[in-house]
SENU-613613 format. One line per field, with one value per residue: x, y, z of N, C-alpha, C, CB in turn; residue number from 1; residue in one letter. Coordinates in steps of 0.001 Angstrom, whole numbers, plus 500000, padded with zeros to 6 digits. Each point is the difference from the previous one (the first is absolute). Glycine has a CB too. Layout:
N
n_c1: (X_...)
n_c2: (Y_...)
n_c3: (Z_...)
ca_c1: (X_...)
ca_c2: (Y_...)
ca_c3: (Z_...)
c_c1: (X_...)
c_c2: (Y_...)
c_c3: (Z_...)
cb_c1: (X_...)
cb_c2: (Y_...)
cb_c3: (Z_...)
num: (NUM_...)
residuo: (A_...)
% end
This chain:
245
n_c1: (529294_498845_498757_497767_499242_497028_500230_499692_497271_498069_496781_500647_499011_503317_498770_503217_500266_497935_501863_502205_499174_500558_497158_499396_500809_496638_500917_501728_496847_498436_498358_500422_497522_500211_502137_501516_502329_498724_502683_500225_501834_500892_501347_501009_501888_501096_502406_500036_500309_503024_499470_498282_497806_499600_499427_497622_498493_500047_498960_497188_499948_500023_497270_498807_502600_497715_498689_502965_497190_497512_499556_499055_498557_502029_499818_496890_500276_502239_498307_497779_501847_501191_497266_498870_502595_500101_496638_501551_497569_500827_500160_502694_501811_500507_499504_502585_500564_498448_500375_502990_500660_498865_501571_502768_499335_499373_502544_501903_498315_499437_498236_499898_502493_496908_497908_498322_501738_497431_501919_501053_502524_498563_499585_497737_498404_499802_498803_497738_498920_499611_498218_498123_499450_498864_498091_498541_499421_498516_498071_499036_499823_499450_503433_502557_499692_500153_496708_499384_499002_502519_497434_501173_502822_498657_498393_502617_501554_497597_499991_503113_499736_497832_501931_501744_501321_497743_501756_500463_499363_501636_499760_499649_497750_502637_501833_498800_500035_503101_500511_498608_501591_502960_499699_498461_502174_502608_498967_499113_502657_502245_498546_502452_496786_499915_502454_497906_497931_501843_501680_501993_502552_499784_501862_500807_501995_502174_497712_499477_497306_501557_497132_501085_496811_497257_499792_502841_498964_502881_500133_498139_497210_497806_499044_498154_499137_498284_501423_496837_500678_498187_502795_496792_498619_502327_499114_501963_498412_498434_503109_502366_501243_502923_502482_500063_501463)
n_c2: (493259_497511_499781_501700_496819_501102_498506_497481_499921_502955_499132_502555_499719_499476_496628_499980_503129_502661_500999_499802_502733_501115_499766_496546_499868_499928_496986_500519_499276_502598_496953_502036_501297_497533_497715_502220_498099_496636_500861_503389_500239_502861_498240_497667_502729_500311_498338_502386_502658_500968_499794_501961_497869_499015_502921_500488_497365_499915_503110_498788_497981_502663_499360_502402_501586_500715_501308_501207_501326_499494_501962_497237_501443_498994_496968_499891_501163_497943_497452_500856_500639_497190_498336_501309_499714_496840_499002_500412_498139_502783_496743_499583_498560_501630_503293_500572_501485_501631_501545_499108_500920_502931_500493_499580_502007_502423_499621_500449_502740_496712_502718_498427_502175_501585_501388_500628_502779_499151_498302_501605_498666_497320_501208_501929_497719_498201_502260_500752_497094_499209_502607_499140_497064_501328_501954_497753_498268_502343_500479_496995_498824_502383_499594_501636_499122_498017_499940_498940_497034_499593_501604_502752_499516_499600_502696_501696_498852_500296_503141_500221_498437_501947_502754_498713_502193_500294_501659_497237_503228_501657_497242_500799_497786_499455_501063_498239_497416_500375_499962_497276_498566_500871_498768_497345_499013_500641_498108_497656_499482_500255_497000_497774_499800_501184_498095_497655_501515_499861_496895_502509_497618_503088_501569_497816_501680_497432_497711_502320_499127_497357_500898_502868_499774_501304_497603_499935_498593_500939_496890_502022_500055_498202_499773_502276_497052_502318_500749_500444_501695_502554_500780_500903_497320_498433_499118_497676_501151_497323_498816_501827_497423_499915_501215_502138_497515)
n_c3: (507851_501962_496829_501964_499990_499638_503031_498113_501538_499944_499065_498200_503087_501163_499469_500847_501787_500963_497474_502390_500582_497253_497814_501074_496868_499983_499773_497464_499957_498535_498845_497498_501621_498009_501656_497477_501342_501117_501748_500096_502801_498115_502397_497707_499480_503308_498622_497640_502214_499801_502995_498232_499268_502936_501061_497959_500550_503103_500307_498862_502745_502178_501394_498046_501135_502097_497297_499664_498766_501721_502593_500715_497597_497814_500903_499447_497088_499149_500813_498062_497523_499820_500397_497349_498256_500436_499983_503346_501260_501997_500213_497860_502524_497126_501278_497883_503075_497075_502711_500249_497044_500340_502715_498611_497704_501890_501899_497440_498563_498436_498110_497551_500903_499962_501884_497422_499836_501809_502481_502585_499172_499092_502815_499141_498436_502622_501711_497969_499478_503102_500438_497564_501113_502575_498481_498347_502582_501502_497546_499871_502930_502377_499503_499311_497043_502415_500309_496846_500457_498212_499049_501064_498620_497204_500165_500490_497529_497927_500487_499318_497316_498821_500328_497470_500516_502658_502006_501524_501584_498505_497888_496929_501527_498439_502463_502362_498020_499644_503111_500409_497761_500796_502805_499171_498055_501707_502283_498223_498537_502685_501017_499124_500184_496994_498945_500658_498140_497320_500247_501547_499922_501576_498625_497647_502694_500618_498654_497987_499213_498902_498851_497951_499226_500641_502385_501953_502716_501153_499994_501804_497875_501362_496735_501122_501739_498243_496585_500764_502933_498681_502089_499858_500604_501895_496532_498996_497213_501052_499636_501839_502328_499398_501432_497697_498829)
ca_c1: (498640_499078_498830_498732_499146_498639_499825_499095_499237_499191_498826_499997_499329_500809_499454_501053_501013_499672_501169_500638_500064_500981_499691_500392_499626_498862_500358_500219_499059_498673_499401_499297_498568_499308_500829_500355_501380_500140_501347_500964_500296_501114_501085_500892_501123_500752_501406_500705_500101_501090_499536_499209_498697_499263_499586_498876_498800_499547_499541_498580_499225_500012_498749_499850_500469_499021_500008_500852_499478_498577_499525_499127_498786_500405_500367_498764_499412_500862_499768_498733_500149_500815_499311_498982_500651_500713_499106_500570_499125_500739_500177_500779_501354_500971_499851_501256_499920_500240_500054_501308_501002_499821_500398_501466_500449_499729_500823_501366_499898_500346_498857_500260_500876_499213_498572_499276_500218_498859_499871_501125_500905_499255_499631_498930_498806_499435_499368_498800_498979_499464_499084_498798_499264_499303_498942_498915_499354_499181_498837_499088_499710_499980_501198_501223_500126_500385_498881_498936_500084_500774_499187_499951_501327_500118_499135_500636_501160_499515_499520_501186_500617_499159_500055_500993_500714_499217_500558_499565_500501_500991_500803_499443_499739_500879_501383_500137_499848_501295_500927_499668_500270_501445_500632_499440_500490_501451_500240_499421_500730_501409_500074_500286_498833_499238_500775_499551_498655_500049_501050_501195_501100_500808_501241_500976_501294_500833_500021_499513_499062_500569_498948_499547_499041_498588_499467_501011_499990_501180_499769_499406_498657_498928_498957_498687_499109_498634_500236_498756_499304_499886_500364_499004_498768_500372_499277_500701_499120_499893_500873_501262_500860_501230_501226_500669_501215)
ca_c2: (500390_498871_500237_499817_498967_499951_498771_498986_499237_500831_500474_501445_500637_499770_498964_499203_500896_501383_500800_500667_501460_500571_499747_498648_499616_499091_498798_500238_499399_500599_499452_500942_500030_499159_498816_499979_499538_499063_499607_501080_500902_500836_499983_498881_500544_500943_499598_500480_501460_500506_500393_501230_499669_499195_500849_500833_499192_499373_501064_500252_498993_500282_500493_501447_500920_501031_501088_501170_501124_500146_499872_498839_500184_499863_498602_499228_500326_499435_498554_499715_500387_499040_498711_500021_500128_498764_498887_499212_499797_500387_498879_498951_499861_500224_501387_500726_501231_501090_501293_500124_500203_501366_500891_500064_500713_501429_500503_500135_500849_499235_500222_499745_501047_500996_500021_500962_501365_500500_499194_500125_498852_498756_499800_500938_499584_498849_500427_500767_499158_499091_500801_500223_498733_499903_501013_499571_498832_500485_500679_499082_498770_500264_499490_500149_499050_498677_499416_499616_498648_499966_500455_501466_500475_499838_500986_501309_500046_499913_501332_500826_499498_500349_501438_500229_501279_500973_500202_499383_501042_500835_499163_499340_498646_499018_500159_499427_498555_499536_499974_498848_498735_499832_499579_498708_498916_499878_499269_498652_499132_499873_499030_498661_499123_500265_499425_498614_499997_500298_499202_500810_499393_500960_500451_498970_500663_500298_498879_500412_499135_499307_499723_501298_499939_499912_498668_499080_499921_499480_498701_500194_500543_499005_500411_500379_498844_500429_501160_500618_500609_501455_500401_500914_499275_498686_498992_499405_499519_498540_499316_500722_499872_499272_500793_500320_499208)
ca_c3: (500377_500063_499163_500694_499419_500513_500757_499483_500973_500885_499287_499794_501124_501185_500867_500617_500545_499668_499639_501119_499914_499080_498603_499632_498650_499937_499270_498597_499067_499863_498789_499144_500254_499029_499778_498582_499848_501124_500377_499776_501110_499573_500973_499708_499233_500828_500092_498810_500053_500825_501333_499946_499422_500977_501116_499558_499757_501242_500888_499744_500722_501432_500573_499780_501037_500368_499019_500230_499219_500274_501374_500160_499194_498599_499779_499874_498701_498961_500023_499332_498599_499261_499993_498952_498697_499670_500314_501090_501149_501214_500910_499352_500537_498931_499547_499824_500805_499054_500683_500634_498958_499506_501091_500024_498805_500160_501104_499494_498808_498796_499122_498585_499487_499276_500296_499169_500447_500765_501212_500932_500053_500199_501399_500336_499261_500706_501251_499700_499369_501014_500816_499202_499993_501287_500067_499115_500597_501117_499429_499312_500734_501429_500671_499211_498893_500503_500725_499071_499457_498756_498874_500063_499608_498547_499351_500128_499112_498626_499629_499730_498769_498854_499738_498958_500043_500769_501341_501261_500904_499310_499110_498822_500500_499365_500457_501342_499794_499511_501134_500846_499325_499797_501248_500405_499146_500174_501247_499926_499076_500387_501096_499482_500015_498786_498900_499894_499434_498569_499393_499734_500749_500729_499369_499638_500165_498821_499060_498689_499286_498848_499020_499519_498905_500345_500254_500516_501458_500684_500637_501320_499846_499969_499054_500516_499982_499667_499133_499541_501134_500016_501365_500550_500325_500545_499239_498881_498944_499952_499061_499778_501163_499752_500014_498751_499813)
c_c1: (499100_498749_498726_499169_498626_499806_499021_499201_499205_498825_499979_499309_500698_499521_501072_501128_499726_501256_500551_500035_501005_499757_500452_499509_498829_500371_499998_498842_498666_499384_499342_498508_499253_500782_500387_501391_500325_501447_501033_500161_501247_501167_500863_501247_500905_501484_500819_500151_501250_499416_499106_498601_499161_499493_498794_498730_499472_499545_498532_499094_499940_498653_499909_500500_498872_500070_500900_499475_498523_499739_498976_498747_500317_500355_498756_499338_500812_499846_498747_500083_500751_499351_498951_500652_500620_499186_500636_499006_500774_500258_500850_501416_501070_499941_501367_499893_500302_500124_501355_501088_499915_500441_501522_500534_499791_500850_501431_500067_500515_498810_500361_500912_499290_498597_499351_500137_498865_499735_501176_500927_499226_499545_498858_498700_499344_499267_498688_498904_499412_499031_498693_499167_499195_498835_498811_499237_499103_498732_498983_499562_500030_501185_501203_500102_500315_498859_498848_500134_500647_499188_499898_501343_500175_499167_500633_501182_499580_499519_501163_500622_499227_500010_501055_500733_499225_500591_499409_500621_501054_500870_499261_499861_500975_501425_500190_499837_501320_501016_499743_500426_501491_500667_499495_500615_501505_500326_499568_500859_501507_500187_500209_498811_499139_500778_499630_498669_500011_501138_501265_501164_500912_501289_500938_501394_500763_499961_499607_499037_500689_498972_499383_499030_498587_499573_501006_500011_501328_499647_499301_498607_498989_498936_498690_499060_498580_500071_498736_499256_500007_500303_498992_498760_500261_499215_500866_498993_499998_500948_501328_500867_501274_501189_500476_501273_501207)
c_c2: (498778_500317_499802_498940_500088_498680_499060_499396_500823_500519_501514_500722_499690_498859_499134_500873_501424_500759_500736_501496_500449_499662_498638_499671_499043_498812_500212_499566_500717_499455_501094_499911_499029_498733_499863_499422_499026_499589_501092_500840_500785_499924_498749_500479_500898_499656_500508_501518_500412_500548_501238_499730_499214_500857_500853_499172_499397_501036_500318_498992_500272_500545_501510_500819_500945_501155_501153_501238_500256_500018_498868_500099_499818_498557_499144_500252_499391_498488_499649_500321_498938_498621_499948_500062_498686_498754_499058_499920_500349_498845_498876_499960_500315_501423_500690_501340_501250_501343_500224_500294_501413_501009_500153_500809_501507_500609_500266_500833_499296_500063_499644_501056_501064_500010_501048_501400_500566_499179_500268_498794_498756_499800_500903_499614_498794_500448_500742_499104_498991_500734_500250_498733_499848_500986_499617_498823_500405_500661_499010_498824_500165_499473_500208_498888_498597_499307_499572_498531_500072_500516_501521_500604_499909_501033_501385_500126_499935_501366_500934_499599_500463_501496_500343_501319_501093_500149_499045_500862_500825_499224_499713_498530_498981_500084_499486_498487_499394_499909_498783_498689_499777_499482_498631_498862_499810_499207_498544_499071_500003_498930_498587_499051_500211_499558_498530_499920_500203_499258_500759_499493_500983_500352_498836_500606_499328_498931_500413_498987_499379_499795_501316_499818_499788_498550_499000_500061_499481_498676_500134_500631_498874_500461_500323_498808_500369_501228_500709_500722_501520_500475_500937_499247_498673_498885_499505_499606_498482_499439_500676_499997_499269_500911_500308_499173_500906)
c_c3: (499992_499206_500808_499304_500616_500723_499338_501149_500982_499203_499929_501136_501310_500864_500639_500515_499592_499623_501208_499817_498954_498557_499542_498601_500064_499129_498493_499128_499999_498724_499174_500237_499087_499681_498531_499766_501132_500230_499851_501256_499639_500970_499905_499257_500833_500089_498818_499987_500769_501304_499968_499460_500990_501148_499627_499883_501296_501014_499817_500703_501493_500460_499808_501179_500402_499007_500421_499287_500300_501500_500057_499141_498519_499673_499811_498648_498864_499927_499210_498511_499215_499959_498898_498621_499551_500299_501022_501155_501261_500957_499448_500568_498952_499457_499936_500730_499176_500706_500654_498974_499428_501056_500049_498827_500139_501112_499541_498721_498748_499039_498561_499387_499190_500587_499120_500589_500824_501259_500931_499886_500431_501444_500427_499303_500662_501259_499735_499427_500978_500918_499258_499873_501284_500070_499125_500598_501162_499471_499441_500855_501513_500767_499098_498961_500495_500729_499123_499610_498618_498821_499975_499596_498488_499260_500035_499045_498539_499512_499684_498669_498770_499686_498948_500178_500730_501397_501034_501094_499254_499020_498694_500371_499420_500524_501421_499924_499530_501135_500873_499344_499785_501262_500438_499199_500118_501257_499870_499149_500232_501065_499453_500018_498759_498770_499821_499267_498491_499299_499671_500840_500710_499284_499709_500083_501134_498911_498593_499403_498793_498896_499542_498838_500490_500190_500529_501522_500508_500679_501342_499926_499830_499012_500704_499860_499588_499088_499544_501111_499887_501416_500648_500453_500690_499329_498854_498937_499962_498950_499754_501250_499609_499860_498599_499908_499882)
cb_c1: (500348_500892_501284_500058_501972_499153_500521_501577_501694_502005_498756_500020_497853_500527_497986_499414_501663_498035_499096_501357_499356_501594_500169_499949_502360_498363_499061_502386_501131_500683_499638_501813_500210_498964_498877_498534_500673_497708_499381_499399_498946_498382_498578_498019_498578_497925_499287_499119_497489_501399_502082_502101_501007_501389_502363_501589_500827_501565_502278_500636_500641_502461_499989_498045_502361_500181_497692_501946_501667_499468_500405_500862_499066_500835_502082_499691_499092_501618_501128_498780_499972_502034_500398_498396_500445_502114_499002_502334_498693_498990_497834_498624_499133_499825_497680_500430_500665_498756_497539_499249_499910_498088_497952_500067_499471_497666_498569_500527_500256_501557_499162_497780_501769_501370_500380_498371_501365_499027_498741_498564_501957_501301_502334_501701_501011_501836_502268_501419_501177_502108_501958_501206_501772_502141_501732_501315_501946_502067_501457_501087_500945_497607_498640_501139_500765_502335_500659_499898_497939_501293_498703_498269_500924_500406_497989_499277_501378_499347_497979_500417_500850_498570_499234_498611_501083_497919_500358_499823_499549_500012_501108_501051_497595_498573_500226_499120_497558_499504_500131_498068_497785_499977_500248_497863_498130_500329_499690_497720_498209_500350_498509_502296_500032_498870_501894_501208_499148_499013_498225_498568_499899_499023_499764_498329_499058_501457_499473_502125_498056_501600_499527_502166_501785_499574_498409_501391_497531_500892_502011_502302_500950_500449_501078_500374_501401_499105_502030_499845_500638_498272_502352_500862_498937_500553_497801_501839_500427_497601_497982_498855_498001_498675_500613_499039_498677)
cb_c2: (502308_499343_499268_502378_498505_501491_501249_499508_498313_500654_497977_499623_499870_502366_500002_498113_498161_499931_500259_497982_500149_499890_502405_499314_500320_501906_498676_499746_497830_502118_497826_499830_502384_502045_498878_501979_502176_499171_497749_500047_498433_501512_501369_498452_499875_500388_497976_498033_500202_500551_499020_501320_499988_498018_500043_501497_499488_498108_500922_500979_498361_500449_498124_499521_499859_499357_499358_498473_499481_498852_502476_499743_501581_502358_500324_500098_502126_501878_499842_500477_502402_501280_499785_501134_502397_501184_500171_500691_498185_502230_500586_500260_498272_497590_500091_498871_498670_498716_499871_498433_497553_499238_499314_497779_497974_499618_498735_497795_501998_498440_501818_498889_498330_499689_499242_498208_500303_500830_498228_501350_501516_499030_499335_501817_500878_498543_500153_502025_500277_498637_501086_501781_498960_499271_501753_500797_498586_500335_501950_500660_498778_499966_498290_501104_501862_500813_501386_502360_499257_498067_497859_499864_499281_497559_498648_500108_498921_497599_499659_500265_498006_498053_500415_498648_499366_499422_502385_497589_498548_501453_498972_501674_500605_500107_501976_502126_500314_501023_502502_501282_500178_501844_502399_501137_500459_502182_502124_500989_500413_502408_501470_500345_500027_501928_501621_499446_500871_502241_498624_502009_498197_499120_502184_498821_502193_501260_498494_501229_501412_498866_497745_501053_499116_502114_500470_500277_499622_502352_499135_500234_502086_499324_498586_502443_498972_499091_498865_498235_498046_499999_499724_501813_501089_501075_501057_499179_502084_500127_499172_501446_499992_498254_498973_502347_498203)
cb_c3: (499055_502253_497970_500772_499592_498137_502055_498089_499759_501408_500734_497554_498758_499944_498586_498499_499954_501551_497690_500374_502402_501813_499600_502408_499190_500322_501865_500441_500333_501252_501178_498293_500728_499046_501936_499657_498865_499528_499350_497568_501707_498881_501482_499915_497982_501302_501266_498762_499884_497938_500938_499673_497712_499391_500818_498770_497693_499583_499960_497805_498267_499879_501694_498553_499107_502440_499359_500257_498203_497836_500456_502313_501729_500021_501361_502492_500957_500332_502238_502137_500674_500661_502461_501574_500496_500455_497702_499323_498797_499771_500929_497909_501584_499417_501007_497749_502002_498266_500395_501796_499454_498548_501299_501150_498627_499181_501626_501025_501465_501315_501528_499846_499981_497874_502388_499288_498011_497871_498722_501564_500542_498132_500463_500313_497881_499099_501065_499597_497822_499904_501131_498747_498548_501088_500448_498022_499311_501407_499463_497901_498093_499807_501268_501954_498536_500197_501876_499133_501308_500893_500093_501822_502226_500322_500640_502398_501779_500383_501439_502474_501256_500569_502346_498468_497866_498688_499410_499026_502063_501990_502001_498335_500252_497974_498502_501055_499442_497767_499961_500952_498885_498313_500661_500630_498435_498809_501295_500280_498354_499443_501409_500765_502504_501130_500439_502124_502162_500486_499109_499457_498379_502072_501179_498484_499147_501521_501886_499655_500767_501529_501056_500737_498554_498733_498237_497906_499981_500359_498843_500924_498973_502410_498262_499389_501774_502211_499257_498282_501435_498117_499342_498516_498059_502185_500616_501513_498679_500750_498974_498316_501535_498916_502167_499992_498876)
num: (1_2_3_4_5_6_7_8_9_10_11_12_13_14_15_16_17_18_19_20_21_22_23_24_25_26_27_28_29_30_31_32_33_34_35_36_37_38_39_40_41_42_43_44_45_46_47_48_49_50_51_52_53_54_55_56_57_58_59_60_61_62_63_64_65_66_67_68_69_70_71_72_73_74_75_76_77_78_79_80_81_82_83_84_85_86_87_88_89_90_91_92_93_94_95_96_97_98_99_100_101_102_103_104_105_106_107_108_109_110_111_112_113_114_115_116_117_118_119_120_121_122_123_124_125_126_127_128_129_130_131_132_133_134_135_136_137_138_139_140_141_142_143_144_145_146_147_148_149_150_151_152_153_154_155_156_157_158_159_160_161_162_163_164_165_166_167_168_169_170_171_172_173_174_175_176_177_178_179_180_181_182_183_184_185_186_187_188_189_190_191_192_193_194_195_196_197_198_199_200_201_202_203_204_205_206_207_208_209_210_211_212_213_214_215_216_217_218_219_220_221_222_223_224_225_226_227_228_229_230_231_232_233_234_235_236_237_238_239_240_241_242_243_244_245)
residuo: (X_X_X_X_X_X_X_X_X_X_X_X_X_X_X_X_X_X_X_X_X_X_X_X_X_X_X_X_X_X_X_X_X_X_X_X_X_X_X_X_X_X_X_X_X_X_X_X_X_X_X_X_X_X_X_X_X_X_X_X_X_X_X_X_X_X_X_X_X_X_X_X_X_X_X_X_X_X_X_X_X_X_X_X_X_X_X_X_X_X_X_X_X_X_X_X_X_X_X_X_X_X_X_X_X_X_X_X_X_X_X_X_X_X_X_X_X_X_X_X_X_X_X_X_X_X_X_X_X_X_X_X_X_X_X_X_X_X_X_X_X_X_X_X_X_X_X_X_X_X_X_X_X_X_X_X_X_X_X_X_X_X_X_X_X_X_X_X_X_X_X_X_X_X_X_X_X_X_X_X_X_X_X_X_X_X_X_X_X_X_X_X_X_X_X_X_X_X_X_X_X_X_X_X_X_X_X_X_X_X_X_X_X_X_X_X_X_X_X_X_X_X_X_X_X_X_X_X_X_X_X_X_X_X_X_X_X_X_X_X_X_X_X_X_X)
% end
C-alpha cells in the first residue's frame, strides 16, 4: 500500500497551486496562532505512522466535501455558530472547516452514542436548534443568524449560554449548548493544524511513547515558548515569558 503524504511547498490558500478535485490534501504547514511551539509540525511524524493511521490523520487535511446532512440554510447558520464558538474568522485562510467535519459526522451517524432523554437525536437537535437561531435572529435583528454581524451573533449566543438550566424554546439551554460545544470542539481539536497550535504530536502508533511521566517530553516534541500566555486573553504577565525546560 502506498502511504499518503501531505504535499510540501504549497500555500494553504493555494497560491502556488490550487487544490485539485476530489478533496485534494491541503498543505501540511499551519503556524500556531500564538507561535507557542515554533518549528513544530505534527506531520513531520507521519513517516512513523502505519498506513491506517496516516490515512485517517491526513484525510482530515482534505478539502471540505459538499454537505450531506445540512441544507444550504442550515450550513450557513452552522458556519456562523461554530465560527463564534471557536473564535474563527470566516475570512482566515487557516480556518478549520468545522461545519464540514460535523456534517460528515452527522451524515454517517457517528454520534456520541447517547443524548439527553428530553432531547431528540443529535442530528434532529442540530437542525431544530439552527432553525431557532435563525428565527431568533430575524426577530431581533431582522436577518438570519449568518447575516448578523459578529457582535450580534455573540450577543445572541451569550444570552442562550447565560440561561443555564432554564428553557430556550423547547430545549434546556445548557443541554443544547453542550451539544454545540461537544461537536465543535471534537472537530476543531481533531485537526492536525490545531495539534500544531497546542503542541500535540498526534498518534504514536505503532512506535509508541518512551518518555513516560508528568512533564517529560519525547525527542520529537517542542517546549512551549510562551508558557505564561493566557489562551483566552492572549496576554502574558510581565516578566513571565520564555520556553519551559
